[in-house]
C-alpha positions in Angstrom: 15.4 -25.7 64.4 18.9 -24.5 65.1 19.5 -23.1 68.5 20.6 -19.6 69.2 23.8 -20.8 70.8 24.7 -22.9 67.9 24.0 -20.0 65.5 26.5 -17.8 67.6 29.1 -20.5 67.4 28.7 -20.7 63.6 28.9 -16.9 63.4 32.2 -16.9 65.3 33.8 -19.8 63.4 32.6 -19.3 59.8 34.7 -16.2 59.1 37.8 -18.0 60.1 37.0 -21.1 58.1 36.1 -19.0 55.1 39.3 -17.0 55.2 41.4 -20.2 55.4 39.5 -21.6 52.5 39.8 -18.3 50.5 43.6 -18.2 51.1 43.9 -21.5 49.2 41.7 -20.3 46.3 42.6 -18.0 43.4 43.1 -17.9 39.6 46.9 -18.1 40.2 46.7 -21.5 41.7 44.9 -23.6 44.3 46.7 -25.0 47.3 45.5 -28.2 48.9 45.2 -28.2 52.6 48.6 -30.1 53.2 50.5 -27.5 51.1 48.7 -24.6 52.8 49.4 -26.0 56.2 53.0 -26.4 55.4 53.3 -22.7 54.5 51.3 -21.7 57.5 53.2 -23.7 60.0 56.4 -22.3 58.8 55.2 -18.8 59.1 53.9 -19.5 62.7 57.1 -21.1 63.9 59.3 -18.5 62.2 61.0 -21.1 60.0 60.2 -19.7 56.6 60.4 -21.7 53.5 62.8 -20.5 50.8 61.1 -17.5 49.2 58.8 -18.4 46.3 56.0 -17.0 44.3 53.2 -18.8 46.2 54.4 -17.4 49.6 54.4 -14.0 48.1 50.8 -14.6 46.7 49.5 -16.0 50.0 50.8 -13.4 52.5 51.3 -10.4 50.4 48.4 -10.5 47.9 45.6 -12.8 49.2 45.7 -12.3 52.9 45.5 -8.4 52.9 42.8 -8.6 50.2 40.8 -11.1 52.3 41.1 -9.0 55.5 40.2 -5.8 53.7 37.2 -7.6 52.0 35.9 -8.9 55.3 36.3 -5.5 57.1 34.4 -3.7 54.2 31.6 -6.3 54.1 31.1 -6.1 57.8 31.2 -2.3 57.8 28.6 -1.9 55.0 26.3 -4.6 56.5 26.5 -3.1 60.0 25.9 0.5 58.6 22.9 -0.6 56.7 21.5 -2.4 59.8 22.0 0.6 62.0 20.4 3.0 59.6 17.4 0.7 59.1 17.0 0.3 62.7 17.1 3.9 63.9 15.0 5.2 60.9 12.6 2.1 61.2 12.6 1.8 57.4 13.6 -1.5 55.6 14.8 0.3 52.5 17.4 2.6 54.0 21.1 2.0 53.5 24.3 4.0 53.4 23.4 5.1 49.8 20.0 6.4 51.0 21.5 9.2 53.2 24.1 10.1 50.6 26.9 8.8 52.7 28.4 6.5 49.9 28.0 9.1 47.2 29.5 11.9 49.3 32.3 9.8 50.4 32.9 8.7 46.8 33.0 12.4 45.6 35.4 13.3 48.4 37.7 10.4 47.6 37.6 11.2 43.8 38.4 14.9 44.6 41.3 13.8 46.8 42.7 11.7 43.9 42.5 14.6 41.5 43.9 17.3 43.6 46.4 15.1 45.6 45.3 17.0 48.8 45.3 15.2 52.2 44.5 11.4 52.2 41.7 9.7 50.3 40.2 8.4 53.6 40.1 11.9 55.1 38.3 13.4 52.1 35.9 10.5 51.9 35.0 10.9 55.6 34.6 14.7 55.4 32.4 14.6 52.4 30.4 11.7 53.8 29.7 13.7 56.9 28.8 16.8 54.7 26.3 14.7 52.7 24.6 13.4 55.8 24.6 16.8 57.5 23.0 18.3 54.3 20.5 15.5 54.2 19.4 16.0 57.7 19.4 19.8 57.6 17.3 20.0 54.5 14.9 17.3 55.6 14.4 19.0 59.0 14.1 22.6 57.6 10.8 24.2 58.5 9.0 21.2 59.4 9.0 18.1 61.6 11.5 15.5 60.4 9.9 12.3 59.1 11.5 9.1 57.9 10.1 9.5 54.4 11.4 13.1 54.1 14.9 12.0 55.2 15.0 9.1 52.7 13.8 11.3 49.9 16.2 14.0 50.7 19.0 11.5 51.0 18.2 10.2 47.5 18.4 13.7 46.1 21.7 14.6 47.9 23.1 11.2 46.8 22.1 12.1 43.2 23.7 15.5 43.4 27.0 14.1 44.7 26.9 11.3 42.0 26.5 14.1 39.4 29.4 16.0 40.8 31.4 12.8 40.7 30.7 12.4 37.1 31.8 16.0 36.5 35.1 15.2 38.2 35.5 12.3 35.8 34.7 14.5 32.9 37.3 17.0 33.6 40.2 14.7 34.9 43.0 13.5 32.8 42.8 10.0 31.2 45.1 8.3 33.8 43.1 9.6 36.8 39.9 8.9 35.0 40.7 5.4 34.6 41.6 5.1 38.3 38.4 6.8 39.4 36.2 4.6 37.2 37.7 1.5 38.4 37.5 2.6 41.9 33.8 3.6 41.7 32.9 0.1 40.3 34.2 -1.4 43.6 37.7 -2.9 43.1 39.7 -5.1 45.5 42.5 -6.0 43.3 44.5 -3.0 44.6 44.2 -4.2 48.2 47.5 -4.1 50.1 48.7 -4.2 53.7 49.0 -0.4 53.5 45.2 -0.1 52.8 44.4 -2.6 55.6 46.5 -0.5 58.0 44.8 2.7 56.8 41.3 1.4 57.2 41.5 -0.8 60.2 41.5 1.9 62.8 38.4 3.9 61.7 36.5 0.7 60.9 37.3 -1.1 64.2 36.6 2.1 66.1 33.3 2.6 64.4 32.2 -1.1 64.8 33.1 -1.0 68.5 31.2 2.1 69.1 28.1 0.7 67.3 28.4 -2.5 69.3 28.5 -0.7 72.5 25.3 1.2 71.5 23.5 -2.0 70.2 20.9 -2.2 73.0 19.9 1.5 72.4 19.2 0.6 68.7 16.4 -1.6 70.0 14.8 1.3 71.8 15.1 3.6 68.8 13.4 1.0 66.7 10.4 1.2 68.9 10.1 5.0 68.4 11.4 8.2 69.8 8.7 8.5 72.6 9.4 5.0 73.8 13.1 5.6 73.9 12.7 8.8 75.7 10.4 7.2 78.3 13.3 4.8 79.4 15.9 7.6 79.6 17.5 7.4 76.1 17.8 10.7 74.3 16.8 9.7 70.7 18.3 12.7 68.8 21.6 12.5 70.5 21.9 8.7 70.1 20.9 8.9 66.4 23.5 11.5 65.8 26.2 9.3 67.4 25.1 6.1 65.4 24.8 8.1 62.1 28.3 9.5 62.8 29.8 6.0 63.4 27.9 4.6 60.4 29.3 7.4 58.3 32.9 6.7 59.7 32.8 3.0 58.8 31.1 3.5 55.3 33.4 6.3 54.4 36.6 4.2 55.3 35.2 1.3 53.3 34.4 3.4 50.2 37.8 5.1 50.4 39.5 1.7 50.5 37.6 -0.2 47.8 35.2 2.1 46.1 31.4 1.9 45.8 29.8 -1.5 46.5 26.1 -1.2 45.7 23.1 -2.9 47.4 25.3 -4.8 49.9 24.4 -2.6 53.0 20.8 -2.9 52.0 20.4 -6.6 51.6 22.5 -8.2 54.3 20.7 -6.7 57.2 17.5 -8.4 55.9 19.2 -11.7 55.7 20.4 -11.2 59.3 16.9 -10.3 60.6 15.5 -13.4 58.7 17.9 -15.7 60.6 18.2 -14.0 64.0 15.2 -11.7 64.3 15.0 -8.0 64.9 17.0 -8.0 68.1 20.1 -5.6 67.5 22.1 -6.9 70.4 22.8 -10.1 68.4 22.1 -8.4 65.0 25.2 -6.2 65.0 27.5 -9.1 65.6 25.6 -11.1 63.0 26.0 -8.4 60.5 29.7 -8.2 61.1 30.0 -12.0 60.5 27.6 -12.5 57.7 28.4 -9.3 55.9 32.2 -10.0 56.0 31.7 -13.6 55.1 29.2 -13.0 52.2 31.4 -10.3 50.6 34.4 -12.8 50.9 32.3 -15.5 49.0 31.4 -12.9 46.3 35.0 -11.8 45.9 36.0 -15.5 45.6 33.5 -15.9 42.8 34.7 -12.7 41.1 38.3 -13.9 41.2 37.8 -17.3 39.7 34.7 -17.1 37.4 36.8 -15.4 34.6 40.3 -15.3 33.4 40.3 -11.6 34.1 38.9 -10.1 37.4 35.4 -8.5 37.3 34.9 -5.5 39.8 33.1 -6.8 42.9 30.5 -3.9 42.7 29.3 -5.4 39.5 28.7 -8.7 41.2 26.9 -7.3 44.2 24.4 -5.5 42.0 23.9 -8.5 39.7 23.5 -10.9 42.6 21.8 -8.5 45.0 19.0 -7.2 42.8 17.4 -10.6 42.2 17.8 -11.5 46.0 16.2 -8.3 47.0 13.3 -8.9 44.6 12.9 -12.4 46.1 12.9 -11.1 49.6 10.4 -8.5 48.7 8.1 -11.0 46.9 8.3 -13.3 50.0 7.3 -10.3 52.2 10.6 -10.9 54.2 11.4 -7.2 54.1 8.1 -6.3 55.8 8.8 -5.9 59.5 5.6 -4.2 60.5 
């Protein structure tokens, strides 16, 4: 049985190892380690090699894509883990509360109207979707987990329908961009997108990491959390807001990636248990690393690139069915 300390070391090292390997991998060519180290050492020392296509591919195409992929994977996994913990429900994810659908609608609306930034609109409508979900589920009755999840599914469906309406009325050029974006695409990754996304994602992840111990109390129930001095409603609002922030930033950057935020937290709990003090960091590492591996597969399996959202759905559905059959998602 692997010790917890060794698991933590692997969590820390595996993303770096995987990023280095992924930099060498691609349908435009594979670098052996000697060639890669030659390019890397010249960049570190500042003695750049004569400009060539491989250098451009490595540092201007592959590296920003890998960094953005890791950030998005980490964000979706952490967001799903947070929502499952505070609502004490193993089938909750960013889609359940309408965050992803609301953010997707806002981003598409920004693309069509050309108003403000895609990230800004994605965040605003992600917040609106969550606010509507919570307001409707709490109206006239005591809020329950089942009511919130069902309401979130309805609100998510409404925003998905409005997104479809935007696609219907948009011109062919914008329609193509929106459709590609809603399938989850990383081929448009750039340093500009990394710079735009890194601040809200890092801020949100840092905030969630600070609140990680309170998530353990919320997972026990509101009365238990209140008994030790934690205000459950205020803490839930903060954590939902932070989850909305990182989810909206991810959706705005790469589009909608289905099932990922639902499945990765279950894998994390299978390996590390339900303790959120280690679970948040584990979701960052495993979520980012797993999405990197899926992206590597999507880049090399075909001569043309398949949207990563398609792969997460195809690979994620059988995995979730397996976990369900093995009773691995039952945490009662």
